[in-house]
N, C-alpha and C positions, 0 to 999 in steps of 0.2 A: 504494500500500500504506500502511495506517495502522500507526503504531508506538506502542507504549506503553512509553516509556523506563523507567518505574518497574518494569516486569516483566521487563526484559532483564538478563541477566548483565552485570556491569560489567567493563570492561577499560580499559587505558591504551594509548593510541597515542603513541609517542615520536618526535618530530621532532628530528633531530640538529643539532649545532652546526656551526661553520664547516667542519669536515672532511667533513661530509655522509655519514659512515659510521655504522654501528650499533655500532662497536667500544667506544666510551667509555661506552655504556649498560650494558655487561655487569655491572659491580659493583652497580649499583642494581637491575637486574633480578633478581639473585640474592637480594636482600633483600626484594623485593616479594612479597606473598602473592596479590595480584591478578594476573590474566593480563596480560602486557604485550607489545605488538607494536612493535618498533623499526623505523623506516623508514630506508632509505638512498637517497641521491640519485645519479643518474648522474654519473660523474666525467668529464664532458665539457661543452663549451659548447653552448648558452648556459645561464647559471645565474641569470638574473634571477628575482625572486620570482614574477612573472607566468608564467614558464615552468615553475616548479616546482609551482605551485598545482594544475594538473590532475593531476599525479602523486600529490600528497597526497590529493586528493579521491577518486581512483580506488582508493586503498588503504584508505579508511575502512571500518569494519565496516558491514554492512547488516542484520545480524541480532542485534546486541548493543548495549546502551548503552555509551557510552565517554566517557572524558575525554581531551582532546587536550593533550599537553605539548609546548611549543616551547622548546628550549634555545638560548639566546643567538641566533645567526643566525636560528633558526627561529621565534622568538617572533612576528614579523610574519606568518609563514606560518600559524601557528596561528590568529591573529585573522582573517586573510583567509579561511581555511577555515570558521571559525565564522560568518563573515558570510554564507555561503551557506546557513546553517541546515540542516546535514546531519541526517537522521533519526537519533535515538539519542544525539545530543550532549548530555552532561550538564554539562560544565564545561571550562574552559580553565586550564591552568597555564603561566605564563610563568616560566621559570627563567633567572635572570641575563640578562634580555633587555631589549628596548627597543621603542619604537614609532616613533622617529625615529633619526637617526644617533646612535650611542651616546656619542660624544664631541662634545657639542653645539657647542663653540666652534670646531671645525674647519670651514673654509669648504668648500662643496661641490666647489670646484675641486681640492681635495686628492685627490679620487678618481683624478685623472689620474696621480698618483704611484704608485698601487697597480698595479705592473707585475710580470709573472712573475719577473723577475730578483730582485726583493726577496724572493720566497717560495721560491727555490731551496733555501735552507737553513733553511726554516721549521721542519721537523720537529726538526732538531738544536737549533735555538735554543729551541724550546718545551720540550724536555726539560731543557736547561740552566737555563732560567728556573725550572722546577719544583724543580730541585735547589737553586739559589741561594735560592729563596723558602721553602725549608724544608718543602715538601710533596711532594717527589719520593720515589719508592720504586722498587725494581726492577719491581714489578708495574705501576705507573703508567708507568714508562719504556717497558715493553714495549707497553702499550696505545697510548701516544702514537706510538711508532715504527710500529706496525701501522696505526693510523688515518691518520696524516699521510703515510705511505708510499704510500697509495692515491690521494692527491690531486695531480694535476699542478699545477705552479706557476701556469699560466694560469687554471685553474679557481679556485684559491685567491684569486688577485688579483681575478678577476671577482666573486667573492662578497663580498670586502671592498668593492669599488666599489658593489655593490648596497646594502650597509648604510649607505653615506654619502648615499644619495638616497631611502631608503625613508621612507614616511609612512603609518602605518596608524592615525592618531588617530581617523578617522571609524569605522573598524572596531572600535576599542576602545569608542568611545562607543555604538555600536549593538549591542554584544555582549549577547545576551539570557540567557546562562547565567552562573553564578557563575565568578569568576576568582580564582585564587590566584597570588600572586607569591612565588617562592622566591628569596631574596636571599642570596648568599654574604657572609659577614662580612668577608672579605679579598679582595674582587673588585677588582682593579686593571685589568681589561679593560673591563668595563661598569660605570662608576661608579654610585654610589647615586643620583645625580641623575636617572637614568632611572626609578627607582622613584618618586621624588618627582613627576616629570612625570605618571606614570600615576595616582598618587594624587590629584593636583590635578584630573585629568579624571574619575576614577572613584573617589570616596571609599569605595565599597562593596567595593573589591578587598581580599581577605584577604591578609595578609603573614606569611610565616614566614622567620626567619633560620636559615641553615644554616652552622655553623662550617666555614670553609675558604675556599679560593681560588675563582676563576672556575669551576674544574672540580670543585666540591664534590659534584656527583652521583657523580663517580668517586672522590673522595678521602674523602668522608664518606657512603657509600651508605646506612648504617643510618639515620641521622637524616633523610636525604633521603627514603628509602622511608616512614618513619614519617609525615613531613609530608604526603606524597602520599596515603597511605592514609587519614589522618585527614580530609583534604579530601574524598576520595571517599566516605567514610562519611557526612560531613555532607550532601552533595548527593544521596546515593542515595535 
């Protein structure tokens, strides 16, 4: 079948962060005027990028033009999916994400320390961090509790290990559609060095700063939605 992307209605396909749920996308979806489809990953092992890629590809639209957004953990998946040249793909958005391990100075061997025991209290620690960091709110607390409450510790640990060995530089280099990088101004989870790595490899990547922490899509959904829609208008 031949597709004419320029004549297709445009929608956003949202790939989730480390929690793998669609919960944290709710605030930005409420602000988007474009149709948005959030995906959720199975909360079971295995969770390697290669295992999740077929699920992503199966969920992509077949009768509409779309932009693929990968948040944090899912940035590499967005680029891996784009590398298959799916019909109708118009652009890729990397939100607070990376193409190699996000903390570059950590040795690969540190992945062996990411064990389920460390993530048994991840949900509570994440909410405490939001409160101490000054961006917590009752609404965000509820979203984090719901999202992280769905993720078993062994799955969370496995996803962290996957981020420490991923390398999608070749997929970034070969991406044929426009790319937008959404960077949070106060992101202490995925440092700004990850954006600079991407810019060194692809100087044509568009960058937008969103005021807020790593979870800026949820804490600053209005500005996030505006940046997403402006990018989609540009590439339409």
